[in-house]
N, C-alpha and C positions, 0 to 999 in steps of 0.2 A: 703699175707695170705688171705686178704679179697677179692681179685679179683676185686678191684675197679680201674677204669681207673684214671689216673692223672687229667683229666679234670672234671670227676665226683667228685673226692675228693676236688678239688679247689672250685667247685660250691657248694658242700655240706658244706664246711667250712664257706662260706659267707652267707649261708642260716639261720644261727642261731643255737640255741640249737636243740638237737635231740628230736623227738617226743617220747612219752612214749613207743610206739611199737618199735621204732628204738633203744631206750635205752635198752629195754628188750632183743632184739635180740643180741645186742652187749655184754651184760652181759652173755648171754647164750654162745655166741661164745668164750668169754674169759674163761669161765669155762671149755668148751670142750678142748680148747687149753691147759689150765693148767693141766687138767687130762691126756691128751695125753703126755704132757711133763714129768709128774711124772711117768707115766707107762712105757715110752720108754727111760727115763733117758737122753734125749737130745732134745734140741729145733729143731735141724735139722731133727732128726728121726721123731719127732712129726709132723713137717711140711710136710715131705714126706708122712707119713701115712695118714694124713688128706686130702692130695691132690690126693692120689692114687685111682684108680677105685676099687670098691668093688662089688663082685658078689651079695652079699645080698642086695645091693642097686641098682640092675639092671645095674651095670657098672658105676654108678655115684660115685663121690668122696663124702666123708663125708661133704665137704663144698659146695656141689652143691646148687645153689640158689633155686632150686625147692623143696628142702627138708626143711620143716618147723620145727621149734622147737617143742618139744613134748608138747602136751596139758596137762596142770596140771590136776592131778587127784583130784576129789572132796573129801573133808574130809568125813569120815563115818558119817552117820546120826544116831548116837547112843550116849548115855550118855558118853561113853568113848571118842568118837570122838569129842565131844564138848569141851574137855579139852586139845586137841592137839594144 
């Protein structure tokens, strides 16, 4: 699912803990996979959909490495937003 080669995975395992950025990306990926699984009612269907090319992504798959996670939206700068 991650598209990581076995040698990269071995090297990464010996490198120690993930960086904060790597951890954030992994959590984001896990959330996307879980949502796809729930929406499609099957792990295999979710895997196929996430790996398939999509026209709205320029033919890339949802898991394409060049697609970055969404940028968090800033909270509103208002009295109501300060309580969120």
